[in-house]
C-alpha positions in Angstrom: 15.8 -14.1 19.8 19.4 -15.4 18.8 20.4 -16.7 15.7 21.1 -20.0 16.8 18.3 -20.5 18.9 16.0 -23.2 17.6 12.7 -25.1 18.9 10.1 -23.9 21.2 10.8 -20.4 22.1 10.6 -18.6 25.5 9.4 -15.1 26.2 12.4 -13.0 26.1 10.4 -10.1 28.0 6.9 -9.5 29.2 4.9 -6.1 29.0 1.4 -5.1 30.9 -0.3 -2.6 29.0 -2.3 0.2 31.1 -5.5 -0.7 32.9 -8.3 -0.7 30.3 -6.4 -0.7 27.4 -7.3 -3.2 24.7 -4.2 -3.6 22.7 -4.9 -4.1 18.8 -1.2 -4.0 17.8 2.2 -3.6 19.6 6.0 -3.6 18.6 9.1 -3.9 21.4 12.3 -1.7 21.1 15.4 -4.1 20.2 16.7 -3.8 23.7 13.4 -5.0 25.0 12.8 -2.0 27.2 10.0 -0.4 25.9 7.0 -1.4 24.2 4.5 0.5 21.8 1.0 -0.7 21.2 -2.1 0.8 19.6 -5.8 0.7 21.0 -8.8 1.6 18.8 -8.3 5.3 20.2 -4.4 6.2 20.6 -1.0 4.9 20.6 0.9 4.4 23.8 4.5 3.9 24.9 5.5 2.3 28.0 8.6 1.1 29.7 9.5 -2.6 30.5 8.5 -1.7 34.2 5.5 -0.4 33.2 5.7 3.7 33.4 4.2 5.7 30.6 6.7 7.4 28.6 4.1 8.9 26.4 0.6 8.6 24.7 -1.4 10.2 21.8 -5.1 9.8 21.5 -6.7 9.8 18.0 -9.2 12.6 17.9 -12.0 12.7 18.1 -12.7 9.5 20.1 -14.5 6.9 18.2 -17.1 4.6 19.6 -16.8 2.0 16.4 -15.7 -1.1 17.9 -15.2 -2.9 14.6 -13.8 -2.6 11.1 -10.9 -0.6 12.2 -7.6 -1.7 13.4 -4.8 0.8 13.8 -1.4 -0.3 13.4 2.3 0.9 14.4 6.0 -0.3 13.7 9.5 0.9 15.2 12.1 2.5 12.7 15.0 0.2 11.8 17.1 2.5 14.4 14.4 2.7 17.1 13.8 6.6 17.0 10.8 6.9 15.2 7.3 5.1 15.6 4.9 4.9 12.7 1.3 4.5 13.1 -1.4 3.9 10.8 -5.0 5.4 11.8 -7.8 3.9 9.9 -9.8 7.1 10.6 -12.3 6.7 7.9 -13.8 3.5 9.0 -13.6 4.8 12.4 -16.1 7.4 11.8 -13.6 10.4 12.5 -15.1 12.3 9.8 -11.8 12.5 7.7 -9.8 10.1 5.6 -7.0 8.0 7.0 -3.5 9.0 8.3 0.0 8.1 8.5 1.8 9.4 11.5 5.3 9.5 12.3 6.2 10.1 16.2 9.9 10.6 17.8 10.0 7.5 19.9 11.4 9.1 22.7 8.6 12.0 23.4 5.9 11.1 21.2 6.1 14.7 19.3 4.7 14.2 16.1 7.6 14.4 13.2 5.3 13.8 10.2 1.8 13.2 9.3 0.3 12.0 5.7 -3.1 12.3 5.0 -4.3 9.5 3.1 -7.1 8.9 0.5 -7.9 5.4 1.6 -10.7 3.7 3.4 -8.8 1.0 5.3 -9.6 -1.6 7.7 -6.0 -1.9 8.9 -2.6 -2.3 7.3 0.6 -4.0 7.7 4.1 -2.1 8.2 7.3 -3.5 6.7 10.7 -2.1 7.8 13.5 -2.1 5.4 16.4 -4.0 6.7 19.0 -1.9 5.3 17.9 1.6 4.6 15.3 1.8 7.4 12.7 3.1 5.1 9.1 1.9 6.3 6.2 0.2 3.9 2.5 0.4 4.8 0.2 -2.1 3.1 -3.5 -0.8 3.6 -6.3 -3.2 3.0 -9.4 -1.8 2.0 -11.4 -4.9 1.9 -13.2 -5.5 -1.4 -11.9 -2.4 -2.6 -8.0 -3.7 -2.9 -5.0 -2.7 -1.1 -2.7 0.5 -1.2 0.9 0.5 -0.8 3.2 3.2 0.2 6.8 3.9 1.3 8.0 6.4 3.7 11.5 7.5 4.1 13.6 10.2 6.2 15.1 12.6 3.6 18.8 14.0 3.3 17.2 17.2 5.0 15.3 15.5 7.5 11.8 15.6 6.1 9.8 12.5 5.6 9.2 11.6 2.2 6.1 9.5 1.2 5.5 7.5 -1.9 2.5 5.8 -3.1 2.9 2.8 -5.7 0.9 2.9 -8.4 -1.2 -0.6 -8.0 -4.4 -0.7 -6.1 -4.8 -4.8 -6.5 -1.4 -5.9 -4.8 -0.9 -7.0 -1.3 2.7 -6.7 0.3 4.0 -9.9 2.0 7.6 -9.5 2.4 10.9 -7.6 1.6 14.0 -9.8 0.8 16.7 -9.8 3.6 19.1 -7.5 1.3 16.0 -5.1 0.9 16.8 -5.3 -2.8 13.3 -6.9 -3.8 9.8 -7.5 -2.4 6.9 -10.0 -2.7 3.2 -9.0 -3.4 0.1 -11.3 -4.1 -2.7 -10.2 -6.5 -5.6 -9.0 -4.5 -7.6 -11.2 -6.3 -5.4 -13.9 -5.3 -4.4 -15.2 -8.9 -0.4 -14.7 -8.9 2.5 -13.8 -7.0 4.7 -11.2 -8.2 8.7 -10.1 -7.5 9.6 -6.4 -7.7 12.8 -4.5 -7.9 13.0 -2.1 -4.9 12.4 0.7 -4.4 11.1 1.4 -8.0 8.5 -1.7 -7.6 9.1 -2.7 -11.3 8.2 -6.3 -11.5 11.0 -8.7 -12.0 8.7 -11.5 -12.6 5.5 -13.1 -12.0 4.4 -16.7 -11.2 0.5 -17.4 -11.9 -1.3 -20.4 -10.3 -0.9 -22.3 -13.4 3.0 -22.0 -13.0 2.8 -24.3 -10.0 0.8 -27.1 -11.8 -2.7 -26.0 -10.7 -5.9 -25.4 -12.0 -6.7 -21.3 -11.7 -10.5 -22.3 -11.3 -9.9 -24.2 -8.4 -6.6 -22.9 -6.8 -5.6 -19.5 -5.5 -2.4 -18.0 -4.2 -2.9 -17.2 -0.2 -1.7 -13.7 1.2 1.1 -15.6 3.1 4.6 -16.7 2.7 7.7 -14.7 2.3 11.5 -14.9 1.9 13.1 -18.1 2.9 16.4 -16.9 2.2 17.7 -14.0 -0.1 17.4 -16.5 -3.1 14.3 -18.5 -2.0 10.9 -17.4 -1.2 7.8 -19.5 0.0 4.6 -19.0 -1.9 1.3 -20.5 -0.5 -1.3 -22.2 -2.7 -4.7 -23.0 -1.4 -8.5 -24.0 -2.4 -11.0 -26.5 -1.9 -11.1 -30.5 -2.5 -14.0 -32.2 -4.3 -15.3 -32.9 -1.0 -15.3 -28.8 -0.2 -12.5 -29.5 2.4 -9.9 -26.8 2.5 -6.3 -27.2 1.7 -3.0 -25.4 1.4 0.5 -26.2 0.3 3.7 -24.2 0.5 6.0 -24.2 -2.4 9.8 -22.6 -2.9 10.6 -20.1 -5.8 13.9 -19.8 -7.0 13.9 -15.6 -7.2 17.3 -15.7 -8.9 15.5 -17.4 -12.2 12.1 -17.0 -11.6 11.0 -20.6 -11.3 9.3 -22.7 -8.8 11.5 -25.2 -7.0 9.0 -27.8 -5.6 6.9 -28.2 -2.6 8.0 -26.9 0.9 6.4 -29.6 3.8 5.9 -27.8 7.0 3.5 -28.9 9.6 1.1 -25.9 10.0 -2.6 -25.9 10.8 -3.5 -22.9 8.7 -1.7 -20.9 5.5 -0.6 -18.1 8.0 1.1 -20.2 10.6 4.5 -20.2 8.7 6.3 -17.1 9.0 9.9 -17.1 7.1 12.5 -15.1 8.8 14.9 -14.5 5.7 17.8 -16.5 7.2 16.8 -20.1 6.3 14.5 -20.4 9.1 10.9 -19.8 10.0 8.5 -19.6 12.9 5.2 -21.5 13.5 2.6 -21.2 16.1 -1.0 -19.9 15.9 -1.9 -16.5 17.9 -1.7 -17.2 21.8 0.6 -19.9 21.6 4.1 -20.4 22.1 6.1 -20.0 18.7 8.2 -22.7 17.6 11.4 -21.7 15.3 13.0 -24.3 12.5 15.7 -24.4 10.0 15.4 -25.4 6.4 18.3 -27.8 6.8 16.0 -30.6 8.1 13.0 -29.9 5.4 14.1 -30.1 2.1 11.7 -29.4 -0.6 9.7 -32.2 -2.7 10.7 -31.8 -6.2 7.9 -31.5 -8.4 6.8 -29.8 -11.6 3.8 -28.6 -13.1 3.3 -32.0 -15.1 3.7 -34.0 -11.7 1.1 -31.8 -9.6 -2.2 -33.6 -8.8 -5.4 -31.4 -7.4 -6.0 -32.6 -3.9 
């Protein structure tokens, strides 16, 4: 996707999985020549022409169909593949694993045995230093955030952040901070990176809503280096679900007003960090728009009315 391409986007490349493979998650190399995807029982790397580069099975084979979704990511330089294996929920008799493969050969370069019992996870790649973050969702038990990075000696180092109640939403375009939402959806926080120290926290009340009736959605992210989108949601008196996007000035830690975007659900908007964002439900053609034509509606906590 070019930096100046807006509106309805067309596919840049098409990949066909192997016969019989049900794709759970996938990622494409930057040159669009290879795809890596996970199934419930393995990870596969194919060329654009459909030739198999390598595959690795998750052993033992699991017959569990629901409750676990393996995920994958490519490193910033496309040299390694990071795979999250929710082995506990898959019933493989052990804990979860985070495995690093060589992207060309599939050889395992590093493996981290985890103490989590996750259903699935989201990967985030640092835009500058290439470290990889993993946010594991454990259902009602909360969320665990880890960071993996290649050391100077070539060894992969893993760090687990000291929370079990925060969900990683996004990294800033510079990678100098990141955004999390409380697992209980009471607030949003912005952290120094990589230390994780909290820079500031905004509760539901900071946006002018009543906490008994409103929550912070696990969505949003950095619209630009200095501006983040936070999503608030709840139910009206008629029990109709609603959501609204709000801008936050991350330099001052203050809300800047409501951000009006046409979207059908709170997770449809994906900020890209350069002042633009994508909208589109899974399976549809994504649309890219710019913030130049979508100014914030200035509001203050005293002006906000419940839906």
